[in-house]
Each structure stands twice: as structure tokens, then as C-alpha cells.
C-alpha positions as MATLAB code, in Angstrom:
seq = 'MPKENSCVLICALSQHPSRPKINPTLLSILLATTLAGVLSISAAAVFSFSLLSRVVERMVSLSVGILLSTSLLHALPEAFESQADPHTLFAVLLAGLLGFFLLEKMAILRHSHHYEGDGHGHEHGHDAHEAGKAGWMILVGDGLHNFTDGILIAAAFLADPNLGVITGVAIIAHEIPQEIGDFIVLLNAGFTRVRAYVYNLLCSLMAVVGGLLGYFTLGQASGLIPYVLVFASSGFIYIAVSDLMPQMQRRATVRETIPQVILIALGVSVVLFLTSRGHAH';
ca = [
      27.029  191.565    7.450;
      28.589  188.836    5.319;
      27.796  188.959    1.640;
      26.258  185.504    1.729;
      23.840  186.456    4.526;
      22.839  189.618    2.686;
      21.932  187.594   -0.388;
      19.867  185.178    1.696;
      17.975  188.079    3.338;
      17.272  189.793    0.015;
      16.020  186.560   -1.528;
      13.763  185.890    1.459;
      12.216  189.366    1.293;
      11.637  189.051   -2.439;
       9.688  185.843   -1.899;
       7.411  187.440    0.712;
       6.309  190.788   -0.736;
       4.401  193.150    1.543;
       1.653  193.803   -1.003;
      -1.274  191.368   -0.748;
      -2.070  189.634   -4.010;
      -5.628  189.770   -5.341;
      -6.972  186.336   -6.101;
      -7.566  186.291   -9.884;
     -10.629  184.054   -9.498;
     -12.221  186.443   -7.012;
     -11.422  189.404   -9.285;
     -12.990  187.590  -12.241;
     -16.142  186.877  -10.217;
     -16.432  190.523   -9.158;
     -15.971  191.775  -12.733;
     -18.382  189.224  -14.220;
     -21.168  189.853  -11.699;
     -20.817  193.631  -11.987;
     -20.791  193.600  -15.794;
     -23.694  191.139  -15.934;
     -25.818  193.490  -13.864;
     -24.779  196.784  -15.444;
     -24.901  195.559  -19.044;
     -28.258  193.806  -18.722;
     -29.868  196.740  -16.920;
     -28.459  199.328  -19.328;
     -29.424  197.357  -22.430;
     -32.935  196.791  -21.094;
     -33.261  200.472  -20.183;
     -32.185  201.662  -23.623;
     -34.630  199.330  -25.313;
     -37.478  200.043  -22.907;
     -37.116  203.826  -22.783;
     -36.585  204.305  -26.503;
     -39.349  202.051  -27.742;
     -41.501  200.206  -25.222;
     -42.303  203.194  -23.004;
     -44.420  204.600  -25.838;
     -46.800  201.711  -25.526;
     -46.383  200.720  -21.872;
     -50.006  199.708  -21.478;
     -49.755  197.249  -24.353;
     -46.425  195.946  -23.163;
     -47.898  194.711  -19.870;
     -48.906  191.651  -21.882;
     -45.298  191.178  -22.973;
     -44.242  191.498  -19.351;
     -46.636  188.718  -18.325;
     -45.104  186.399  -20.901;
     -41.556  187.244  -19.820;
     -42.178  186.962  -16.074;
     -44.127  183.711  -16.222;
     -41.817  182.006  -18.711;
     -38.704  183.095  -16.818;
     -40.148  181.565  -13.648;
     -41.913  178.486  -15.010;
     -39.619  177.552  -17.886;
     -36.225  178.588  -16.525;
     -35.867  179.200  -12.787;
     -38.232  176.545  -11.418;
     -37.034  173.722  -13.692;
     -33.457  174.567  -12.710;
     -34.424  174.348   -9.048;
     -36.311  171.059   -9.394;
     -33.514  169.478  -11.424;
     -31.254  169.863   -8.387;
     -30.883  167.398   -5.531;
     -33.287  169.394   -3.348;
     -36.394  167.668   -2.026;
     -39.335  168.494   -4.336;
     -41.783  168.605   -1.413;
     -39.628  171.222    0.313;
     -39.338  173.253   -2.893;
     -43.116  173.264   -3.297;
     -43.429  174.344    0.330;
     -41.071  177.266   -0.377;
     -43.132  178.171   -3.442;
     -46.319  178.141   -1.383;
     -44.681  180.165    1.387;
     -43.443  182.692   -1.148;
     -46.849  183.161   -2.763;
     -48.566  183.531    0.601;
     -45.791  185.782    1.844;
     -46.169  188.203   -1.063;
     -49.943  188.121   -0.561;
     -49.545  189.073    3.098;
     -47.037  191.803    2.283;
     -49.499  193.235   -0.195;
     -52.264  193.050    2.394;
     -50.135  194.964    4.879;
     -49.672  197.677    2.232;
     -45.912  197.178    2.273;
     -46.123  196.319   -1.394;
     -48.540  197.277   -4.070;
     -52.214  197.347   -3.163;
     -53.585  198.017   -6.618;
     -52.328  198.464  -10.134;
     -54.092  200.870  -12.433;
     -53.216  203.193  -15.198;
     -53.802  206.873  -14.703;
     -57.000  207.750  -16.511;
     -58.218  204.165  -16.888;
     -61.812  205.198  -16.310;
     -62.132  204.047  -12.689;
     -63.313  207.479  -11.597;
     -60.520  208.209   -9.094;
     -59.165  211.698   -8.547;
     -56.182  212.679  -10.662;
     -53.004  211.058   -9.391;
     -54.758  208.365   -7.353;
     -53.856  205.482   -9.665;
     -50.234  206.544   -9.966;
     -49.983  206.833   -6.167;
     -51.492  203.400   -5.568;
     -49.501  201.721   -8.304;
     -46.358  203.351   -6.979;
     -46.480  200.929   -4.035;
     -46.113  198.170   -6.539;
     -42.627  198.235   -7.868;
     -41.153  196.908   -4.642;
     -42.540  193.443   -5.267;
     -40.842  193.118   -8.624;
     -37.636  194.553   -7.185;
     -37.576  192.036   -4.315;
     -37.945  189.141   -6.738;
     -35.375  190.642   -9.088;
     -32.857  191.133   -6.286;
     -33.194  187.522   -5.188;
     -32.818  186.312   -8.757;
     -29.688  188.417   -9.276;
     -28.289  187.164   -5.968;
     -28.689  183.604   -7.206;
     -27.094  184.490  -10.543;
     -24.071  185.764   -8.623;
     -23.744  182.454   -6.794;
     -23.988  180.566  -10.088;
     -21.284  182.744  -11.666;
     -19.010  182.138   -8.671;
     -19.534  178.385   -8.876;
     -18.731  178.372  -12.587;
     -15.521  180.375  -12.177;
     -14.356  178.141   -9.333;
     -14.920  175.108  -11.555;
     -13.289  176.562  -14.693;
     -12.527  180.172  -15.691;
     -13.755  179.591  -19.249;
     -17.010  178.186  -17.926;
     -17.346  181.259  -15.724;
     -17.089  183.596  -18.715;
     -19.645  181.586  -20.696;
     -22.003  181.497  -17.720;
     -21.736  185.267  -17.322;
     -22.599  185.803  -20.990;
     -25.562  183.415  -20.746;
     -26.870  185.221  -17.652;
     -26.672  188.589  -19.423;
     -28.647  187.097  -22.324;
     -31.475  185.798  -20.166;
     -31.492  188.849  -17.879;
     -32.161  191.392  -20.651;
     -35.717  190.258  -21.505;
     -36.533  189.858  -17.821;
     -35.260  193.353  -17.051;
     -37.338  194.739  -19.918;
     -40.352  193.194  -18.211;
     -39.304  194.791  -14.927;
     -38.952  198.215  -16.530;
     -42.406  197.890  -18.083;
     -43.942  197.055  -14.722;
     -42.112  199.879  -12.929;
     -43.000  202.479  -15.563;
     -46.605  201.334  -15.456;
     -46.500  201.585  -11.652;
     -45.613  205.259  -11.849;
     -41.832  205.127  -11.482;
     -39.868  207.727  -13.415;
     -37.289  206.470  -15.884;
     -34.396  207.568  -13.673;
     -35.899  206.001  -10.557;
     -36.683  202.739  -12.375;
     -33.121  202.576  -13.710;
     -31.460  203.360  -10.363;
     -33.517  200.828   -8.387;
     -33.011  198.144  -11.013;
     -29.295  198.879  -11.048;
     -29.102  198.566   -7.259;
     -30.957  195.239   -7.440;
     -28.561  194.061  -10.142;
     -25.651  194.592   -7.745;
     -27.091  191.790   -5.617;
     -25.278  189.597   -8.134;
     -22.005  190.924   -6.710;
     -23.158  190.029   -3.186;
     -24.112  186.552   -4.372;
     -20.780  186.185   -6.133;
     -18.865  187.075   -2.985;
     -20.949  184.719   -0.855;
     -20.544  181.972   -3.420;
     -16.789  182.414   -3.475;
     -16.242  182.424    0.280;
     -18.918  179.945    1.384;
     -19.725  177.993   -1.752;
     -20.187  174.680    0.015;
     -23.030  176.058    2.131;
     -24.467  178.550   -0.335;
     -24.756  176.162   -3.259;
     -27.309  174.077   -1.393;
     -29.532  177.134   -0.985;
     -29.642  177.991   -4.691;
     -32.760  175.936   -5.533;
     -34.699  177.463   -2.635;
     -33.724  181.022   -3.544;
     -34.728  180.351   -7.147;
     -38.131  179.070   -6.078;
     -38.761  181.993   -3.724;
     -37.761  184.513   -6.385;
     -40.037  182.767   -8.872;
     -42.954  183.014   -6.450;
     -42.654  186.806   -6.585;
     -42.686  186.914  -10.377;
     -45.616  184.512  -10.585;
     -47.592  186.409   -7.963;
     -47.278  189.793   -9.610;
     -48.114  188.401  -13.048;
     -51.131  186.362  -11.948;
     -52.594  188.552   -9.198;
     -51.911  191.971  -10.650;
     -51.141  192.151  -14.357;
     -53.418  189.449  -15.738;
     -56.545  190.689  -13.901;
     -55.827  194.131  -15.310;
     -55.679  192.637  -18.805;
     -58.978  190.840  -18.208;
     -60.723  194.178  -17.809;
     -60.107  194.737  -21.506;
     -61.977  191.693  -22.744;
     -62.908  192.708  -26.282;
     -61.567  190.675  -29.182;
     -59.758  193.753  -30.463;
     -57.866  194.022  -27.168;
     -57.435  190.282  -26.561;
     -55.652  189.430  -29.814;
     -52.711  191.827  -29.226;
     -52.502  190.621  -25.623;
     -52.179  186.982  -26.679;
     -49.624  187.847  -29.364;
     -47.492  189.838  -26.937;
     -47.652  187.142  -24.239;
     -46.513  184.594  -26.824;
     -43.740  186.953  -27.915;
     -42.506  187.296  -24.331;
     -42.452  183.521  -23.901;
     -40.671  183.081  -27.228;
     -37.952  185.589  -26.349;
     -37.169  183.819  -23.067;
     -37.208  180.403  -24.742;
     -34.876  181.585  -27.498;
     -32.346  183.218  -25.192;
     -32.472  180.384  -22.677;
     -31.870  177.822  -25.428;
     -28.949  179.898  -26.709;
     -27.463  179.952  -23.225;
     -27.866  176.192  -22.835;
     -26.368  175.598  -26.268;
     -23.205  177.328  -25.141;
];
């Protein structure tokens, strides 16, 4: 073969390597969504298991503040600030609330929520068994929320890599207090620490699924973000209003009410602070 032809062939092969190249944007999305889930879950677990689990009953009030403020002050405003039709968003919210109610009625999700030894007169283990049906509701809402976070991270990275990094950091910041609330609910529902951590970790990986969907089908998926946010919020609102708050009402003395109000306010304040920090960046 002539020397000139050999050079042409070598140059052509060097320009078309056999190894497929990994898209750096896709790799960044995968790393950001994975780290956002793992870091937020692990940080929340460390904080919950080392401190809050000692006073889980009291911390239900904190959970109410976190769940309601995350839904009403963060997720829902973000959904309604989009171009989606407000009437449709309210319809999704209504459908979500009724859907969780029906799921609870069918005993797929939690039927009741009590503490073991709360004075209701049940046999030992009854309350833990009943409450154990509960955690699935919070996990469904959490999975949907994480899925949406993954789509948002993908959109940010596709717009600008620096924006993607900042968005990932902001999501970790606002996920930690929410995950603390989830851990409190799951521990109170009878989940072991290991089981609560594993299920929360699996739900957090929905962010990776959302990131992949956002990367490959962003044009279609981005229009669904407001509706997913609203549906996820309906789950958080339902469990706070129909389950946790009625439980708190059973302890109606002033001595019990004052700590409840303080802890609810603390939960709201934490979400407001971290959300404002994320927006500032």
C-alpha cells in the first residue's frame, strides 16, 4: 500500500475511535442527581437518628411545619408561577387529595397513625402495625418530588453547566429539612432506622430517573413539571392535615400546645431560610 494511502487510512481511523464518548452533560446530570439524593438522605438520617429520634413524638409537630411549608410555600408556588393553567393545577391538587384518601380507604396506605402505648387501649403492637401501613404515603410523595427535582437539575445543566451545579446545591439544601420530616414520620410509623433509610434512599434515586427523562425528552417532560409538583404536594398536605395534625389535637393542653406551635413555626422557618438561600444563589 502506498505510503500516502496508509497515512490517510490512519488519520481516518484516528478521527473515528471505536470507543463511544460519554456526553459530559449527561454525566454531570447523573452525578448531580445521585449526589443530591445520597447527600440529602444521609445528612437527614444522621441528624434524625442522632438527635430527633429521641423525641420523635414531639418532632411530629416539626414535621407538620416542614411538610406544609415545603408544599405551600415552595412546590405549589413554583407550579403556579409556570405557564400551566391554574384551573388544571387545582384539578390535579383535588385529584391528588382524593386519590390519597381513596388509597387510604382501600388500606393500601396508612389507615391510622398512633404511637405505641398512647393510651388507646389496643393490644401491644397494634399501633405499630397500623402505623406501619403509613410510610408508603410519604414515600410516594417524596419519590414524585425527587423525580421532579431530577428534571429540574437536567434542565439547568442543559441551559448552563454552572447553573446546573448551583441548582443541585440548592436542591440538596431544601431536601434536607424535608427528608428530616420524612424520617420523623417513618420512625413514628414504626419503621426501623435501617428500613427508613433504605426506602428513603431508593426514593431519592427517583431524581436520577427524572434527570435521565429530562435529558432525553426535556421538551415534553418540562411541561409536566408543574403537574408533578402539585400532585406530590397533595400527598404531603394530606398526610399532614389528615393524619399528623389530628393526632396533635388529641393533646390539647396548654402545656402540650405551646411546644407544638413552636416546633411547627421552627419547621416553617427552616424551609423558608433554606429556600431563600437557594433563591439568592
